[in-house]
N, C-alpha and C positions, 0 to 999 in steps of 0.2 A: 504494499500499499504505499502510496506516495506521501512524503512528510507534509506536503502542503494541504492534503486532505483535511487534516485536523484543523488547521488554521481557516480553511475555507468553510468548514462545517460550522465553526463558531460564527464566522461572518454571515453565512447563510441563515443561521438561526436568528441572528440579529437583524438581518436585512430583508427578510421575507415580507410580502405584503399581508396586511391584516384587513379583514372585512369586518363590518360592524355586526358582530354576532358573538354569542357567549363562548362557543367552542373555537379552538384555534383552527385556522384555515389549513388547507393543504399546503405544504411548502412549495414554493415556486421552483421552476427549472433554474439551476444555478447559472446556465448560460443566459437566461433572460434577466437575472439579477444583475449579472456582470455588464450587461448592455445599458442599464440605467445609469443616468449621471449621478455623481455623488449626493446632490441635493435630494434627488428622488429616493435614493437608497436611505439617506438620513431620515427623511420623513416616514418611510416605511419602517425603519428601525425603531422609531419612536412609537409608532402604533403597535408594532409587535411587542415591544417591551411592556407596554401598558396591558396588552392582552395576556402575555405570559404572567404577569404579576397577579392577575385574577384567575388564571387557570389552575386547575387542580395538578397535583404532582403527576398523576397518571396521564393527563392531557399533555403536559409538558414533555414527559418521557416519550409518548407516542409521536409527538410533533418532531422531536430530536431524531427518533428512529427513522421516521419517513424522510426527514431532510438528509440523513446520512445515506439512506437507500438511494435517493436521487443523485447524490454526489457519486456514490460508487457505481452508478449506472453509466457514468460518463467514461469515455475512453481516456487513456492517459494524456493523449494530445489535447482533448477538450478540457481536461482538468488543468493542464498547463496554460491553455488560452485564458480560461476563467481567472486563474491565479495571476497571470500577467496583466490582464485588464484591471483587476482589483488592486493589484500592487501599484500600478501606475496612478490610479485614482488616489490611493492612500498617499503616495508620495507627493501629489499635488494638493492635498488638504492642508487647510491652515492648522496651526497648533490648537486653536480653539475647537475646531471640528474633531481633530484626533482625540482631545481630551474628552469631548462629549461622547465619542464612541467607546472609549475605554471606560468611562464611567458608567455608561449604560450596560456594558458587559459585566462589569463588577457588580452592578446593582442586580442584574438578572441573576447572577450566580448567588449573590447574597439572599435573594428571594427564595432560593431553593431549600428544601428541607435537607437535614444532615444525610439522610438516605439517598436523596437525589444526588447530592454532591459526591457521595461515595460511589454510586453507580457510574457517574460520569468519570471519576478518577479511574475506576476499574476498566472502563471502556478506553480511556486514553492510554492506560497502561498496556492493554492488549495490543492496541494499534502500535504503540511505540515499540514493544517487543518484537513485532513483525518486521520492523525497519532494518535495513542494512546499517552497519556503522557509518557509512557515507551519508545515508538518509538522515540518520539521527543527528549527525554533526550539522548538516544543512538546516535541519529543523531548528535546532538550538540557535544557530546564527540568525535565522529568520525571526524567530520569536524574540531574540534579544533586540534586533533592529526594530521590530514593530513595537515593542515595549518601551525602548529607551532612546529611539532615534538616533542611533549610531550607525549610519550606512557605511558598509564596508569595514567596520571595525571587528573583524573576526577574533583579534587577540585581546579584546576587552576582558578584564578579569571576572566580570559578572555576566553570566549567561542564563539567568533565570533558574528555574528549579531543576534543570538538567545539566547544570554546570560541570558536575564531576562524574557524569555517567560513563561507564566503561562498556566493554563489549559483553560483559557477564551480565548477571542479573542487575537490572537497573530500576530506578525509580521512574515512575511515569510522571508526565506533566500534571501539575496540580492546579486546580481552579482556585483563585483567590476570592 
């Protein structure tokens, strides 16, 4: 599984459209989400954030599973295209927009029950353990750049929760 899949899943969960209804909607096609401009995605992320906050843990879990299935259905080339488009948009966002996206993600995770957070950690751990050492390193570098805004700073001493991972048993990425 590609290391960017985990990043894109989180982005997709935050950026999917929300309709005015009690239940969460069907997650959108990741290719369609990537085609939206950043302002449209931000508006949809805000709406989804509100819907996720009022959804039950089972509804949130089902939504994340459906979003993951849609991402996994893409070919590696399609995943790379989606990643590249979203990365380019992220790079072009203002610091205020990036902060808002980070804060929404943290709030979404904060609204989860401890059981939901543990299930998410277990899924991330499973995905991480399937990665090759090269994919793990790229994932850590991508996460670091996304969190800390240090493009190209691969030797920075802090690389998030996976900083000291080895090729042996490793710790999966943790939600904050």
